[in-house]
C-alpha positions in Angstrom: 162.8 28.1 51.1 161.0 30.8 52.9 160.8 28.8 56.1 164.6 28.4 56.0 165.1 32.1 55.8 162.6 32.6 58.7 164.5 30.1 60.8 167.8 31.8 60.1 166.6 35.3 61.0 164.9 34.2 64.2 167.7 31.9 65.2 170.2 34.9 65.2 167.5 37.1 66.7 167.3 34.8 69.7 171.1 35.4 70.3 170.7 39.1 69.8 168.0 39.3 72.4 170.2 37.3 74.7 173.0 39.8 74.2 170.7 42.7 74.9 169.6 41.0 78.1 173.2 40.3 79.1 174.2 43.9 78.6 171.2 45.1 80.6 172.2 42.9 83.5 175.9 43.9 83.1 175.1 47.6 83.6 172.3 47.0 86.1 172.1 44.1 88.5 175.7 42.7 88.3 177.4 45.7 89.8 174.9 45.7 92.6 175.5 42.0 93.2 179.3 42.5 93.4 179.0 45.4 95.9 176.6 43.4 98.1 178.9 40.4 98.1 181.9 42.5 98.8 180.1 44.1 101.7 179.2 40.7 103.2 182.8 39.5 103.0 184.0 42.8 104.6 181.6 42.4 107.5 182.9 38.8 108.1 186.4 40.1 108.0 185.6 42.9 110.5 183.8 40.6 112.9 186.3 37.8 112.4 185.7 34.4 111.0 186.3 32.7 114.3 183.6 34.8 116.0 181.2 34.0 113.1 181.9 30.3 113.5 181.3 30.4 117.3 178.0 32.2 116.8 176.9 29.5 114.3 178.0 26.7 116.7 175.9 28.4 119.5 172.9 28.6 117.2 173.2 24.9 116.3 172.3 23.9 119.9 168.7 25.2 119.8 166.0 24.1 117.4 164.6 27.6 116.9 168.0 29.1 116.1 169.1 26.0 114.1 166.3 26.3 111.6 166.1 30.2 111.4 169.4 31.9 112.3 171.7 29.2 110.8 170.1 29.0 107.4 169.7 32.7 107.2 173.4 33.3 108.0 174.6 30.5 105.8 172.7 31.8 102.8 173.7 35.4 103.4 177.3 34.7 104.2 178.2 31.9 101.9 175.4 32.1 99.2 174.0 29.2 97.2 175.4 26.5 97.0 178.1 26.9 99.6 175.5 27.7 102.3 174.9 24.0 102.8 178.4 23.6 104.3 177.1 25.1 107.6 175.7 21.6 108.2 179.2 20.7 109.4 178.3 22.2 112.8 175.5 19.7 113.3 175.3 16.0 114.2 174.4 13.7 111.3 170.8 13.3 112.6 170.1 17.0 112.2 171.8 17.6 108.8 168.8 16.6 106.6 166.6 19.1 108.4 169.2 21.9 108.2 169.6 21.2 104.5 165.8 21.3 104.0 165.7 24.7 105.8 168.7 26.1 103.9 167.5 25.0 100.5 164.0 26.4 101.2 165.5 29.8 102.1 167.6 30.4 98.9 164.4 31.5 97.1 162.9 34.0 99.6 166.3 35.6 100.3 166.6 36.8 96.7 164.1 39.6 97.3 166.3 41.5 99.7 169.7 40.0 99.0 169.9 39.1 95.3 173.6 38.1 95.5 172.8 35.2 97.7 171.1 33.3 94.9 171.4 35.2 91.7 170.1 32.2 89.7 166.6 32.8 91.3 166.6 36.5 90.7 164.8 36.1 87.4 161.9 34.3 89.1 161.6 36.9 91.8 161.9 39.8 89.3 159.1 38.3 87.2 156.8 38.1 90.2 157.8 41.6 91.4 157.2 43.1 88.0 153.6 41.7 88.1 153.1 43.1 91.6 154.5 46.5 90.4 152.2 46.6 87.4 149.3 45.8 89.7 150.1 49.0 91.6 151.6 47.4 94.7 154.9 48.1 96.4 157.9 45.9 95.5 159.5 46.7 98.9 156.5 45.3 100.7 156.7 42.2 98.6 160.4 41.8 99.3 159.9 42.1 103.1 156.9 39.7 103.1 158.7 37.2 100.9 161.6 37.3 103.3 159.5 37.0 106.5 157.3 34.2 105.1 160.5 32.4 104.1 161.7 32.5 107.7 158.4 30.9 108.9 158.6 28.3 106.2 162.2 27.3 106.9 161.4 26.9 110.6 158.5 24.7 110.0 160.3 22.6 107.4 163.3 22.2 109.6 161.3 21.1 112.6 159.1 18.7 110.6 162.1 17.2 108.7 163.9 16.7 112.0 161.0 14.8 113.4 160.6 12.7 110.3 164.3 11.9 110.3 164.1 10.8 114.0 161.1 8.7 113.2 162.8 7.0 110.2 166.0 6.5 112.2 164.1 4.8 115.0 162.3 2.6 112.5 165.5 1.5 110.9 167.1 0.7 114.3 164.0 -1.4 115.2 164.4 -3.4 112.0 168.1 -4.2 112.5 
């Protein structure tokens, strides 16, 4: 009978801890996320949606921009998971590489722009807390996380585009 009492106490304790965490986020990170998202949409309105679309279409022509600027803008402007819709500006043969770049950037972007992928915020904050306890700067971590993310998405985009071309040629040869 004692174990049943223990399960009951700890079961409700789990929900109480969840409620405390929720209230901490509601008074902490959620207002920040809302303000950042509002700012992003305001910038798009000021610049104009058509101009933003033209800039993205321009970037899609060049490999360097296609796998750096496009994924960065898509994640910052549309957030995860809508960011993948920027692939509409690309021909079919480049869409897998763009998707690979964009999906690889939704994690590093969290450090500086937590609204872009709020689901990953807990992972980043866990890492950042360890860095902070070790006596290092969280700001430096955020910038490095972001910059390394840009290098990674460029490499992944280029490599995936070449793999896609290779496989497409191989399939054409078989048919």
